[in-house]
C-alpha positions in Angstrom: 2.0 -114.5 -189.4 0.5 -115.9 -186.2 1.6 -112.8 -184.3 -0.1 -110.6 -186.9 -3.3 -112.5 -186.6 -3.2 -112.3 -182.8 -2.7 -108.5 -183.0 -5.6 -108.3 -185.3 -7.8 -110.1 -182.8 -6.6 -107.8 -180.0 -7.3 -104.7 -182.0 -10.8 -106.0 -182.7 -11.3 -106.4 -178.9 -10.4 -102.8 -178.4 -13.0 -101.6 -180.9 -16.0 -103.7 -179.8 -15.1 -104.6 -176.2 -14.0 -108.1 -175.1 -14.3 -109.9 -171.8 -11.5 -112.0 -170.5 -13.4 -115.2 -171.4 -14.6 -114.4 -174.9 -12.5 -114.0 -178.1 -14.0 -112.2 -181.1 -13.5 -114.5 -184.1 -11.9 -113.1 -187.2 -12.7 -114.2 -190.8 -10.2 -116.4 -192.6 -11.0 -114.7 -195.9 -9.8 -111.1 -196.6 -10.7 -109.3 -199.8 -8.6 -106.7 -201.6 -8.6 -104.4 -204.6 -5.2 -104.1 -206.2 -3.4 -102.2 -208.9 -0.4 -103.5 -210.9 2.3 -101.1 -212.0 1.7 -102.1 -215.6 -1.9 -100.9 -215.4 -4.0 -103.8 -214.4 -6.9 -103.6 -211.9 -7.5 -106.8 -209.8 -9.7 -108.1 -207.1 -8.0 -110.6 -204.8 -9.1 -112.6 -201.8 -6.9 -114.6 -199.5 -8.4 -117.6 -197.5 -5.9 -118.3 -194.7 -7.7 -121.4 -193.6 -7.7 -123.1 -197.0 -4.4 -121.5 -198.0 -5.8 -120.3 -201.3 -5.7 -117.0 -203.2 -8.5 -116.2 -205.6 -7.8 -113.4 -208.2 -9.7 -111.7 -211.0 -7.7 -109.4 -213.3 -10.4 -107.2 -214.6 -8.1 -105.6 -217.1 -6.7 -108.6 -219.0 -9.1 -111.3 -218.0 -6.9 -113.6 -216.0 -8.6 -115.5 -213.2 -7.8 -118.3 -210.8 -8.0 -119.9 -207.4 -4.5 -121.1 -206.4 -2.8 -122.6 -203.3 0.0 -120.9 -201.4 2.4 -121.9 -198.7 3.8 -119.7 -195.9 7.6 -119.4 -195.7 9.8 -118.8 -192.7 10.0 -115.1 -193.4 6.2 -114.8 -193.5 6.0 -114.5 -197.3 3.6 -116.6 -199.4 4.9 -118.8 -202.2 2.1 -119.1 -204.7 1.6 -122.2 -206.8 -0.2 -120.6 -209.7 -0.3 -123.1 -212.7 -0.6 -120.1 -215.1 2.5 -118.4 -213.6 0.6 -115.2 -213.0 1.1 -114.7 -209.2 4.4 -115.8 -207.7 4.8 -114.6 -204.1 3.3 -112.2 -201.7 3.4 -110.5 -198.3 0.2 -109.8 -196.4 -1.0 -107.9 -193.3 -4.4 -109.6 -193.2 -7.3 -107.3 -193.7 -5.0 -104.3 -194.4 -2.5 -104.6 -197.3 -1.3 -107.2 -199.7 1.7 -106.9 -202.0 2.2 -109.5 -204.8 5.0 -110.3 -207.2 3.3 -111.0 -210.5 4.3 -112.2 -214.0 2.2 -112.4 -217.2 0.5 -109.1 -216.3 -0.5 -106.2 -218.6 -2.7 -106.2 -221.7 -0.6 -108.9 -223.5 -0.3 -111.1 -220.3 3.5 -111.1 -220.6 4.9 -108.5 -218.2 6.5 -108.7 -214.8 4.8 -106.3 -212.3 4.3 -105.5 -208.7 0.7 -105.5 -207.4 -0.3 -103.3 -204.4 -3.7 -104.1 -202.9 -5.7 -102.7 -200.0 -8.6 -104.1 -198.1 -11.8 -103.9 -200.2 -14.3 -101.6 -198.5 -17.1 -99.3 -199.9 -15.6 -95.9 -201.1 -16.8 -93.0 -203.2 -15.3 -89.6 -204.1 -17.0 -88.3 -200.9 -14.8 -90.7 -198.9 -11.8 -88.5 -199.9 -13.5 -85.1 -200.3 -11.8 -82.3 -198.5 -8.5 -84.3 -198.3 -4.9 -83.4 -199.2 -2.7 -86.5 -199.6 0.8 -87.5 -200.6 1.2 -89.9 -203.4 3.9 -92.1 -205.1 3.5 -93.6 -208.6 5.0 -96.9 -209.7 5.4 -97.5 -213.4 7.1 -99.9 -215.8 8.1 -97.2 -218.2 8.9 -93.4 -218.3 11.5 -93.6 -215.6 9.4 -95.8 -213.3 8.8 -93.5 -210.3 7.1 -90.2 -209.3 5.9 -88.5 -206.2 3.8 -85.5 -205.2 0.5 -84.5 -203.7 -3.2 -84.6 -204.5 -6.0 -82.3 -203.3 -9.7 -83.2 -203.5 -12.0 -80.4 -202.6 -15.4 -80.7 -200.9 -17.1 -80.9 -204.3 -14.8 -83.7 -205.6 -12.6 -81.7 -207.9 -9.1 -83.2 -208.1 -5.8 -81.3 -208.4 -2.3 -83.0 -208.5 1.3 -81.8 -208.4 4.3 -84.0 -208.9 8.1 -84.3 -209.1 9.7 -86.7 -211.6 13.4 -87.6 -211.1 13.6 -88.9 -214.7 13.8 -85.3 -215.9 17.5 -85.2 -215.1 18.0 -87.2 -218.3 16.6 -84.5 -220.6 17.8 -81.0 -221.1 14.3 -79.9 -222.0 12.6 -82.0 -219.4 10.7 -80.7 -216.4 10.8 -82.1 -212.9 7.4 -80.6 -211.9 4.1 -81.5 -213.4 0.4 -81.0 -212.5 -3.1 -81.8 -213.5 -6.7 -81.5 -212.6 -9.9 -83.4 -213.0 -13.4 -81.9 -212.4 -15.9 -83.7 -210.3 -18.0 -84.1 -213.4 -15.4 -86.5 -214.8 -16.1 -89.0 -212.0 -18.4 -92.0 -212.3 -19.3 -94.0 -209.2 -19.4 -97.8 -209.7 -22.7 -99.5 -208.8 -20.7 -101.9 -206.5 -19.8 -99.0 -204.3 -16.2 -100.4 -204.0 -14.5 -98.0 -206.5 -15.1 -95.1 -208.8 -13.6 -94.1 -212.2 -12.2 -90.8 -213.5 -12.8 -90.3 -217.2 -9.8 -88.4 -218.7 -9.8 -86.3 -221.8 -8.9 -88.5 -224.7 -10.9 -91.5 -223.5 -8.6 -93.0 -220.8 -10.2 -94.2 -217.6 -8.6 -94.3 -214.2 -10.0 -96.7 -211.5 -9.8 -95.4 -207.9 -10.2 -97.5 -204.8 -9.0 -97.4 -201.2 -9.9 -97.6 -197.5 -11.9 -95.3 -195.3 -8.8 -94.3 -193.2 -7.5 -92.2 -196.1 -5.4 -94.7 -198.1 -6.3 -94.9 -201.8 -4.9 -96.1 -205.1 -5.4 -95.3 -208.7 -5.1 -97.8 -211.5 -4.4 -96.4 -214.9 -2.6 -97.3 -218.1 0.6 -95.6 -216.9 0.9 -97.6 -213.7 -0.2 -97.6 -210.1 -0.7 -94.4 -208.0 -0.8 -94.9 -204.3 -2.0 -92.1 -202.0 -1.3 -91.8 -198.3 -2.5 -89.4 -195.6 0.0 -86.7 -194.8 1.8 -86.9 -191.5 1.2 -84.2 -188.8 4.7 -82.9 -189.0 7.6 -83.2 -191.5 9.8 -84.9 -188.9 10.9 -88.6 -189.0 9.1 -90.7 -186.4 11.5 -93.1 -184.7 8.6 -95.4 -184.0 8.7 -96.7 -187.6 12.3 -98.0 -187.1 12.7 -101.7 -187.6 13.1 -104.4 -190.2 10.7 -104.7 -193.2 10.3 -107.6 -195.6 9.6 -106.4 -199.1 8.9 -107.3 -202.6 10.3 -105.0 -205.3 10.3 -104.5 -209.1 13.5 -103.3 -210.8 14.4 -102.4 -214.4 18.1 -102.2 -215.2 19.7 -100.4 -218.1 16.4 -98.8 -219.1 16.2 -96.4 -222.0 13.4 -94.5 -223.7 12.7 -95.3 -227.4 10.3 -93.8 -229.9 6.6 -94.1 -229.3 7.0 -93.9 -225.5 8.6 -97.4 -225.4 11.0 -98.1 -222.6 13.5 -101.0 -223.1 15.5 -102.5 -220.3 15.9 -105.7 -218.2 13.1 -106.1 -215.7 13.3 -108.3 -212.6 11.5 -108.9 -209.3 12.7 -110.1 -206.0 12.6 -109.9 -202.2 14.4 -107.2 -200.2 15.0 -106.2 -196.6 14.6 -102.6 -195.5 16.4 -101.7 -192.3 15.2 -98.4 -190.7 17.1 -97.1 -187.7 15.8 -94.7 -185.0 17.7 -91.7 -186.4 16.4 -92.2 -190.0 19.3 -94.2 -191.5 18.0 -96.6 -194.1 19.5 -99.6 -195.9 17.7 -101.4 -198.7 19.3 -104.8 -199.5 18.2 -107.6 -201.9 17.8 -111.2 -200.9 21.5 -111.9 -201.6 22.5 -109.1 -199.2 23.6 -106.7 -201.9 22.9 -103.0 -200.9 20.5 -101.4 -203.3 20.5 -98.0 -201.5 21.7 -96.5 -198.3 21.3 -93.1 -196.7 19.7 -90.9 -194.1 16.0 -89.9 -194.6 15.4 -86.1 -195.1 11.9 -84.7 -195.1 10.8 -83.7 -198.6 9.9 -80.4 -197.0 13.6 -79.8 -196.4 14.9 -80.9 -199.8 15.5 -77.7 -201.8 15.6 -79.4 -205.2 12.1 -80.7 -204.6 10.4 -78.2 -202.3 11.5 -74.7 -201.3 8.2 -72.9 -200.9 8.4 -71.2 -204.3 6.1 -71.5 -207.3 9.0 -73.1 -209.3 9.0 -76.4 -207.3 6.6 -78.8 -205.7 3.6 -76.9 -204.4 3.3 -78.9 -201.2 5.9 -79.9 -198.5 4.4 -83.4 -198.4 4.8 -84.1 -194.7 5.5 -87.8 -194.3 7.5 -88.2 -197.6 11.3 -88.6 -197.2 14.1 -88.6 -199.7 17.9 -88.9 -199.9 20.3 -88.4 -202.8 23.6 -90.2 -203.3 26.1 -88.8 -205.8 29.5 -90.2 -206.6 31.9 -89.5 -209.5 30.1 -92.1 -211.5 26.5 -92.5 -210.1 23.5 -90.2 -209.3 20.7 -91.9 -207.3 17.5 -90.4 -205.8 15.7 -92.5 -203.2 12.2 -91.9 -201.8 10.6 -93.5 -198.7 7.2 -93.1 -196.9 5.6 -95.1 -194.1 2.0 -96.1 -193.4 1.3 -98.2 -190.4 3.2 -101.4 -190.7 4.2 -100.7 -194.3 7.0 -98.9 -196.0 6.9 -97.8 -199.7 10.2 -97.1 -201.3 11.5 -96.2 -204.8 14.8 -95.2 -206.5 15.9 -93.6 -209.7 19.6 -94.0 -210.7 21.7 -93.0 -213.7 25.4 -92.8 -214.6 27.6 -89.7 -214.4 28.5 -87.8 -216.4 24.9 -87.4 -217.7 24.1 -88.5 -221.3 20.8 -87.1 -222.6 18.5 -90.0 -223.4 21.0 -92.5 -221.9 20.3 -95.5 -219.7 19.1 -95.6 -216.2 17.9 -98.0 -213.5 14.9 -97.8 -211.2 13.3 -99.9 -208.5 10.3 -99.7 -206.2 8.5 -101.8 -203.7 6.4 -102.3 -200.6 7.7 -103.7 -197.3 5.8 -105.0 -194.3 7.1 -104.8 -190.8 
C-alpha cells in the first residue's frame, strides 16, 4: 500500500506542479459511496492514519467506526464487533471493495460492497454518455452485462444479456428498459441522485466525474464503466490482481422470486497474461475459471450486429465460454484503471430446466 500512496502523491504533482523540494500532502481520509450486491447503499470513509473505517448503511441502519489492520497482500482485515465488515482492498481515493456480512434489509446476508470515491455528481455528469455495465446480484442468476445510454436531456436507455436464460426454455437472454429524465430526483447533497421506477422502487445513482458510476437498487449493484476506444484487448492490463469475490453454489430459483443456495465469500487471485489468457483462482489455489478473453463484440451469441441480440458491441467488455461434457460456464471480465471486474455463471450439462447453478463475481485490484 505504500507504493500505491507514493503513486498517488506523484500523480498529484503532475496535476498541480511540484518542485523537487516540495511534496504535496495527501489526506489520510478517503470517502466513498458504495453499493452492496444485496441492495444496500452505504457511505464509507477510510482513515489510513488512524487505521479506522467509518460506515453508514443508509438502507438497513447499520453504522460504526471500526479498526483495521493491513495484511501482507495489501488487504485490510476489519475488526468490526458487529461482524458487518470483514475485509477489504483499497486504491486510496479511487475504489474500495469490501467483504460484508449481515447486509440486506434483515441484516443477515453475505454481500460484496463496491465503492467509489465520493464526489459531486448529477445526471448531467453522465449526460450524452454511452457506458458498459455489469450487474452483481444475490439472486436471479447473480450476473448480467450490457450497455446504458444517457442522452443530453438525461433520458436513460439500457440493454442487457443474462446468462441465466440458458436454464429456461421460455427465458430470454436479452432485456432492455428506459427511464425518462422526469423520473430523476437530484439529492440536495449533490453526491448522488435517484431514479423513481414505476411501481415505487427507487434506484440510487452515484459515481465519479471520470465516467465511472454505480446504481444501488433492490435487485443488486449495477456498475457502469466508460467504453474502451476499441474492442481489442490491451496488453497493458496484464498482471496479477488481488480480489474479493462472492459466490453462491448450487443455487436454484423457487417460488416468489426466491433463490436458494450456499453463499460464501473469499479472496482470489486473477492472473492476466499479455495475450489475454486469464486464470481466476481462490485463496487455496483452486482454479475457478480459466480461458482466453474474447471481445464481446466478437462473441456471436451475445452480439452479432442484429436486432435479435445485444444492441451494442460494448468495447472493453470481454467474455469466454467453457463447455465440457458435464459443465457449461460463461465468464465475463472488464478492466478499469488498476481494477478488474469479473463474473461467472455455471450450470451442469445436460441442462435441466429450473435446475441448479453456481455463480460468482468480484473486483480485483492490481
